[in-house]
RODO-2510 file (C-alpha; in nm, 4 decimals, decimal comma):
residues 41
     n   res          X          Y          Z
     1     x    10,3413    10,3138     9,1350
     2     x    10,5086    10,1618     9,3855
     3     x    10,3854     9,9492     9,7040
     4     x    10,2743    10,2670     9,9214
     5     x    10,0480    10,4817     9,6894
     6     x     9,8749    10,1813     9,5089
     7     x     9,7559    10,0951     9,9015
     8     x     9,6746    10,4801     9,9892
     9     x     9,4655    10,4619     9,7008
    10     x     9,2923    10,1751     9,7064
    11     x     9,1965    10,2742    10,0920
    12     x     9,0580    10,6145    10,0156
    13     x     8,8614    10,4708     9,6771
    14     x     8,7620    10,1840     9,9587
    15     x     8,6826    10,4865    10,2076
    16     x     8,5021    10,6571     9,9621
    17     x     8,2664    10,3903     9,8744
    18     x     8,2043    10,2147    10,2339
    19     x     8,1551    10,5071    10,4288
    20     x     7,8031    10,5899    10,2692
    21     x     7,7095    10,2756    10,3358
    22     x     7,6909    10,3397    10,7407
    23     x     7,4920    10,6633    10,6724
    24     x     7,1619    10,4702    10,7525
    25     x     7,2926    10,3161    11,1215
    26     x     7,5542    10,5712    11,2250
    27     x     7,3905    10,8743    11,0483
    28     x     7,6258    11,1507    11,2492
    29     x     7,9401    10,9684    11,2598
    30     x     7,9126    10,8899    10,8933
    31     x     7,8230    11,2010    10,7526
    32     x     8,1242    11,3798    10,9287
    33     x     8,3835    11,0908    10,8369
    34     x     8,2567    11,1229    10,4833
    35     x     8,3426    11,5056    10,5082
    36     x     8,6520    11,5049    10,6290
    37     x     8,7679    11,1699    10,3791
    38     x     8,5557    11,4469    10,1070
    39     x     8,8270    11,7300    10,2642
    40     x     9,1558    11,5395    10,2538
    41     x     9,0745    11,4130     9,9420
***
C-alpha cells in the first residue's frame, strides 16, 4: 500500500474507534458524525 492509502485507512479506523467515545459528552454531534462516517465508509 502507498502512503496515502495507509493514512486514509488509519484515519477511518481511528475515527471509528474514537467517535463513539464522544457520545457521552456531545451526544447529538457525535451520533451524527458516527452516522456520516458509517455512510462514507
